[in-house]
N, C-alpha and C positions, 0 to 999 in steps of 0.2 A: 504494500500500500504506500503510495507516494502522496505527500501533502505539501501544499504551498499555502502559506498564511500571509495575508496582506492586511496591514492596519494603516488607516489614513485619517487625518483630521477631518472633521465634519464640514468640509468646504465643497460646494458644488463642482468646482473645477477639478477635483480629484476623482470624480465619478468616471470621467473619460478614461483615466489611467486604469481604474479597476476593470472597466469593460475590455480594454485592450489586453490586460494581463489574463483575464478570464478566458478570452478567445484563444490566446496563444497557448495557455496551459491545456485547454480543452482539445485543441488541435493535436498537441503532442500526446495527449492521453488516448486519442483514437476516436473522438467524437466525429461523426460524419460531417463532411464539409458543408453539406446542405443545411445542417442544423446550427452551424456556428453563428449565424445572424440571430437566431432565437436565443442562443446563450448570451450573446452581447446585449440584446435588448432586455432580457430578463434580469441580468445582473445590473444593468443601468437603472432599471426601475426599482429593484430592491435596494441598491445603494442610494439612489435619490431619495427614496422613502426614509431610509435610516438617517441620512444627512438632515432631512427635514425634521424628523423627530428629535434629533440631537439639538439642532438649532432652535427649534420651537420650545424645547424644555431647558434651554440654557446649559447644556452639557458640554464639557470640554473633552470628554473621553473620545478615543478614536473609534471609527466604524471598523468592524472586523469582517474580513472576508476569508473564508477557508475553502480551498479548492482541493478535493481529495479524489484520487484515482484508486478504485478498487478493481477487482478482477474483471467485472463486466459492467461496471457503473462508474460514471464520473459525476461527482456531486459538488455543489457549491452551497455554502452556508453564509448568509449575510446577517450579521448580528448587530443589534443596537444595545445601548446601555439604559434604555428607558424602562423603568420598572413597570411591570404589569401584574396581573393577578397571579398568585402562587399556584402551583400545581400544573402549569403548562396548558391551561384551558385556552382555547382559541376564542372563546366568547368575549373576552376582554381585550383582544388584540385590536388596536386601532385599525379600522378599515376592513375588518373581517366581514362586516355586514355587506359590503359591496360584493365580495366574493360569493357569499351565500345568497344574496338577493340582488341580481343585476339591475333592478329598477331603481336602486338607491344611487344617487349621484353625489360625489364629493371630490373636490380637486385633489386633495392629499391622498385619499383612499383609492383613487382609480388605479394606482400603481399595482395593488394586489389583484385587481380584476385583470389588468393587462398580463401580469405574470401568470395567473391561472389560465389565461388563454394561450400563452406561449409554451408552458411547461406542463406535460402530462403528470409528472410526479413532483408535486409541491406540497410542503408541509409548513404550516405557520404555527409557531409556539410562542408563549410568553410566560415570563416568570418574574420573580423578585429582582433578578439580576439583569433583566432585559429580554428582548424578543429576538427570535431567529426565524429567518425564512430559509428553508432547506429545499433545494431544487436538484433533481438528478436526471441524467440522460444516459442511455446505453452507449457503450463503446464498442467499436468493431476493430478487428485486426489486432496487431500488437502495438504496444505503447512505446513511445520514444523516451519516456521518463525513466530515470535510473531506478 
């Protein structure tokens, strides 16, 4: 299992870098070329959402992105430090209503709806230490990662 971890200050200009790193690592992990745009867009949405939550809550902690290659799956976790309800319930996750009910509109919450449309395997969790959006894609062939 190979893992790359990226941490960046909650500034919008750093989201582009996170997208580029995610696409490069996904390519090396064996994610299909046709899916790389979806990876880029999903990571951009997740990171933009985390940046917005950090800035909106006055947090100075970095946004966390963990890219993991396993045997047949490439996953990306984007984490924020905004405390939510304990126990990992998604009911208290900001924006989860948009994913569960597409008729609800909200500028900040639309990122989760976009992510759920781009990624088949997505999990949103929240706890006392912050929230995480975990996305995964199948890999094909052999990896170029050590």
